[in-house]
N, C-alpha and C positions, 0 to 999 in steps of 0.2 A: 270672729275667728281669727287666729294669728296670721293666717295666709293673706289677709286683705291689706296688710300694711304695704305701702307703696315701696318703701326702702330705697328712696331716691339716692341717699349718699352711698349705699352699698352698690346700687346700680351704676353710679358714676365711676366709682373705683374699679368695678369689674370692666366697664367699658374702656377705661383709660389703660387698664392692663392688656386688654385685647388689642388695642391700637398699638401699644408699645411692642407687643408680641409680633405684630405684623409689620412694624416699622412704618406706619402711615402717619399722616398729619392728624392734628387734633380735629380738624374740620372735615375729615373724611366721613361720609354718611354712615350712620350707626348700622343701618340695615346691611350695608355692604360688608362691614366688618364682621357682623354676626354670620352672614352668609358664607363669607370666605372661610370662616372657622367651623362652619357647620353647626352653629349654635343659635339660641334664641336669647332674648333678654331674660333676666332673672325673674322679672315680674311675669312674664309669659310662662316660664317654668312653674312658678308658684300657682298661677291660675289653672294650669293643666293638672297639677297635683290636687288642687281643691276640687276639681270636677271629678277626678279619678276617685277621690275619698267619698264624695257625694254619691257616686254610682255604686261604690262598694257598700255604703250604708243602705241605699234604696234596695239593693239586691240581697241584703243580709236576711237571715231568718227572723221571724217575729219574736223569737225567744231571746234574742240578743238585747242587751240593755241599751245600747246605742240606737238600735232600731225603735225600741219603745219610746225613747226620749224624742227621737226624730218625729215619730208619728204624733206625739203629744204637741210638739211645737208646730208641726204642719197643720194639725186640726185647729190649734189656737189661732194660727195666722189666717186660715180660711174663715173662721168665725169672725175675726176682726175685719176682714175685707167685707163680709156681709154686713157687719154692724155699721161700717162707714159708707155703705151703699155701692161698693164695687162688687159686681157679680162676675163670676168665673164661669 
């Protein structure tokens, strides 16, 4: 899925921008910068969006194409786990 890309170069540019915006040193702790601006890392935002989309798929009606595909993949994964000896 497209959301799993770490995007390190984009994250670096974003963090540099945030630090310049605040006028702090490059060595300032990243979490402090994000906290001061009321933000989170772009990676964290992507992961939140992935989970929200997954919840939307899981809660969608059975007639939706995306739910049908999800159920097929889910069942295939369960069968694969059983096949390799992992029981759930």
